C-alpha positions as CSV (number, residue, x, y, z in Angstrom):
1,X,0.1,0.1,0.3
2,X,1.7,3.3,-0.9
3,X,2.0,5.9,2.1
4,X,0.7,9.4,1.6
5,X,-2.3,9.1,-1.0
6,X,-4.9,8.3,1.8
7,X,-7.3,11.8,2.7
8,X,-6.6,12.7,6.4
9,X,-9.6,10.8,8.5
10,X,-11.7,12.6,11.0
11,X,-13.2,10.3,14.0
12,X,-15.3,13.2,15.1
13,X,-16.4,14.3,12.1
14,X,-19.5,16.6,12.6
15,X,-22.6,16.9,10.2
16,X,-25.1,19.9,10.8
17,X,-28.5,19.6,9.3
18,X,-30.8,22.5,8.3
19,X,-33.0,21.7,11.1
20,X,-30.1,22.4,13.7
21,X,-29.2,18.4,14.5
22,X,-25.4,17.8,14.5
23,X,-24.1,14.4,14.0
24,X,-20.8,13.1,14.8
25,X,-19.4,10.4,12.5
26,X,-16.1,9.5,11.2
27,X,-15.5,10.7,7.8
28,X,-12.9,12.4,5.3
29,X,-14.0,15.9,5.7
30,X,-14.1,17.7,8.9
31,X,-17.8,19.5,8.7
32,X,-20.5,18.6,6.7
33,X,-24.0,20.5,6.0
34,X,-27.0,18.3,4.8
35,X,-30.7,19.5,4.1
36,X,-32.6,16.9,5.7
37,X,-32.0,14.3,8.6
38,X,-33.2,11.4,10.8
39,X,-34.8,13.8,12.9
40,X,-36.5,16.1,10.2
41,X,-37.4,13.6,7.5
42,X,-41.0,12.9,7.2
43,X,-40.2,9.2,7.2
44,X,-38.6,8.8,10.2
45,X,-40.7,11.8,12.4
46,X,-44.3,10.3,11.0
47,X,-45.4,13.3,9.6
48,X,-44.9,12.6,5.9
49,X,-48.1,12.5,3.7
50,X,-49.1,9.4,1.9
51,X,-49.5,9.4,-2.0
52,X,-52.9,8.7,-3.2
53,X,-51.5,5.8,-5.4
54,X,-55.0,4.3,-4.9
55,X,-56.6,7.3,-7.0
56,X,-54.2,7.3,-9.8
57,X,-54.7,3.5,-10.4
58,X,-58.5,4.1,-10.4
59,X,-58.0,7.0,-12.7
60,X,-55.6,4.7,-14.9
61,X,-58.5,2.2,-14.9
62,X,-61.2,4.6,-16.1
63,X,-59.2,5.8,-18.9
64,X,-58.5,2.1,-20.1
65,X,-62.0,1.3,-19.8
66,X,-62.7,4.3,-21.8
67,X,-60.9,3.2,-24.8
68,X,-62.0,-0.4,-24.8
69,X,-65.5,0.7,-25.3
């Protein structure tokens, strides 16, 4: 393995989210900023909106049945 080719490793790198949450991880960058994290993502918080997939399917079936007639 060659020496002096690997990036510096920061064992306590800080990731800052737009919501204000700060996470400490190991990374090759000392500081990072993200727009969304597990504290504010709708999937993890349970505040997400469900997409009306059934409505889309019903509209497709209605259009398909009109074309068949």
